N, C-alpha and C positions, 0 to 999 in steps of 0.2 A: 758780719757781712757774709752772704752766701756767694760762692764763686765756683770755678771749675778747677779740677786738678787732673792732670794727665799723668798716668802711670803705666808701667809695663805690666804684663800679666802677673796676677797674684798680688797686686798692690805695691809693686816695687818702684821706687823713684828712679827715673832714668839716669840722673846725674850722680846723686849721692848714694844710690843703691839702698837707701833706707827701706825696710819692709814696714809699710804703714800699718798701724793697728786698724784692722777692718771692723766695720760696724757689726753688731749682733742683730738679732731679730728685733726690729723696732727701736734699737738704741744706736746712737752714733758711736764711731770709734773713739778711742782714747785721744786726748789732746797730745799733739807733738809740739814742743816748744823749741825756739831758737832765737838768737839775737838777730834782728833784721839788718841786712846789708843788701843793697839792691842786686848785687851779683854773687857775692861769696857765701852768704848764709841767710837764714830766715826760712820761713815756710812760703814757697812760691806757688802761685796759682794764677788764673787768668779769668777774664770775662769772655763771653762767646765771640766778641769781635776780634779777639787775639788767638782764638783756638787753632787756626791753621798753622801758626808758628810753633805750637807746642804739642800738637796732636800725636798720640801714641795709641797703643792697642786698647787701653782702658781710659775712660773719661768718668770722673766722679764729681758729685757735688761735694763741696767742702765748706765748712763754717770757719771763718777767719776772725781773729781778734788782733787788734793793734796793727791795722793795715796801712801800708804806704803804697801809693800808686806810682808805678813806673810807666814807661812808654808802652810796652806790650805785655806787662805782667803786674801782678800784685805781690808784694812781699809783706809777710805778717810776722808778728811775734809768736803766734801759735795758730794751729789749725787742727781740725778733726774731720775725718771723712764722714759724710752723711749717707750717701747711697750711690751706687753706680748709675750712670746714664745708660739705661738698658737699651735705648734706641741706637746707641753706637755699638754695632755688632758687625759681623762679617759681611752681611748683606749691605748694610749701610756704607761700610768702608768701601766695598766694591763699587757701589753706585757713585760715591764721592770720587773715587779714582777714575771711573769712566767719564764722569762729568768734567773733571780736570783734563783728562786726555783729549776729550772732544774740543775743549777750548784751546788746548795746545795745538791740535791739528789745524784748527781754524786760523790761529795766529801764524802758523808755519806755511799755510797754503800759498803756493806760488814762489816760495823762497827756498830753493834747493839747499842753501847753506844752513837752513834751520830745520830741515827734515829730520835730522838725527835726534833733535830734542823731542819732536813730536813722537817719534818712534820710541824713544826711551819712556816717555809718559805713557804711551799705549802699553808697552811691555810691563811697566810697573803696575798699571791698572789690571792687566791680565794676571799678574802675580798677586793681586790683592794688597798692594802696597800703597794705600791711599795717601798717607802723608808725603811720600816721595813724589807721587804723581802731582800733588798740589804744589810742591816746591818747584818741580820742573816747569809746570805751567806758569808759575809766577816768574821764574827766571827767563823763560821764553818771552813773556810779556815785556819784561825789562829790556831784553835785547831788541825787541821790535819798537817799543815806545818809551823807553827810559824808566827812571825810578818811579815816576808817578804811575806808570802802567803796572809796575810790580805791585805797588800798594793797592791799585784798583783791583787787580786779580786776587790778591789776598782778601780784600773786602768782599768781593763776589763769593769767594770760598766761605768766608765767615757767615755771610748771609745764608748761603745754601745750608751750612751746618746748623745754624740757629733755627732755621725753618724745619729742617728734617728731624732734628733732635729735640724740637720743641723747647728751645732755650731762649726764646725771645725776651723773657723777663731777666735773663742774665746777660743781655747784650750790652 
């Protein structure tokens, strides 16, 4: 199965700190193997519809084997990186952050008690912190409209990312 893997710069896993074997020219990276457990172990990845929950500085396509489906993630027995999603770059992250900040501002309009959230989203967008702007927009949506509004905001973000990063086939 082909999915998405969010990593820190240089192919470093954000939680385990594993340095993933990077692909060579025209060749996938080496397989990484782990016993699957939905939270504690396994090779974790996601589909584009869950990307806002896991977004980091690098997004890769990954081949998975022995996949179990979780609510917002995939856990596999093994995986190997295929290639970076080149469209996820500084410019795209900035555009994503600005889009999230604009939705946060619209949600907070007319509610002085929520203005600080919108300002935080704007400040994160200005600093190029797309994933944080996305979280703030979703949290603000939840404060305004409840859990369903949080999920709707994350869905809107996932659709934006899938369209902009041309990941519709991995949705």
